[in-house]
N, C-alpha and C positions, 0 to 999 in steps of 0.2 A: 342417538345411542347406537352403538355397533351391534351387529347380529350376535356376537359373542356375549356382550353385556345383556342383551335381551334374553338370551337363552339362560344365562346364569341367574338372572333376576327371577325368571319364570321358575327355575328349579328351586331357588331359595324360598320363594313364596309358597310353592306347593309343599315342600318339606316342612317349612315353618308352620303352615296351617295344619298339617297332619300330626307333627310331633311336638309342637309347642315348645315349652321350656326344656324338653329332653334333648333338643338339638343344640349342640354347643357351637360348632363351626362347620363350614363347608370350604374345602380347598380345591382349587383347580390346579393341576400339576401336569407335567409332561409337555409335549410340544405346543399345546394350546397356551399354556402359561408362559412358555419361553418365546412365543411368537415365531416358532419355526414350523408351524403346522402346514400340511398340504391340504388339498381339497378332500382327501380321504381320511384325514386324521380324526380320531375320536376325541371325546372330552373325558379325560381322566379326572375323576372326582373322588376326594376323600370326604366322607361324612363322619364327623366326630360327634358321638352321642354320650349322654351322661350315663346311660345304663346299657348293658349288653342286650342284644335283640335276638328273639327267636326267629325261626325260619319264616313264619307267617309275616312278621314285620319286615324282614329282609325282602320277601316277595312283594310287599307293598312298595318299598323303595324302588324295586325293579319295575313295577307297574307305572309308578310316577315317571321314572326315567324313560320308559318305553313310550308313554304318551307324549313326552317332550320330543323324543326322537322322531316320532311320526309328524308332529306339528312343525318341526323345523328341518326335517330331512337330515338328521345328524345321528351320531351314535354316542351315547353316554356310557362310560365304563365306571360304575359306582363301586367304591370300596367303603365298607362300614366298619368303624372302629369305636369301641366303647372306651370311655375315659379310664376305666379300671384296667384296660388292656395296655395302656401306654407303658406300664412298667414290666409287662410280660415279654416273653420272647416274640410273640406276634407283633406287639406294638413297637418293638425295637428293630423290626425289619427295615432295611434301607428305603423301600418304597414309601413307607409311612413317615419316616424321619425326613426324607427329602421333600415329601409333599407339604409337611408342616413348616419346614425351614425355608424352602425355596418356592413353594407354590403361592398362588394368589388366594388370599382369603376373600371369600365371596360375601 
């Protein structure tokens, strides 16, 4: 298994363990998904949830990502989006549309 796959599986496992059925999907997008990354590229991640999250929950996501960052010597840039936001202005931003259409579903 490649380093990228190990990192993504680690992230998926930790988020699934914490959020359970509230986690809908995780998408890798950006240079890591396009295989155009450099040694300094971060991991752009879209986390799609069933319900909107408060700042405490978002902090937990950041903590999980930070632990993985340290473990694998990488940088994860997480973006959290609730299912209900998909039809809002926020959910229609190109970054999220691109992530879901062209990203890699983890």
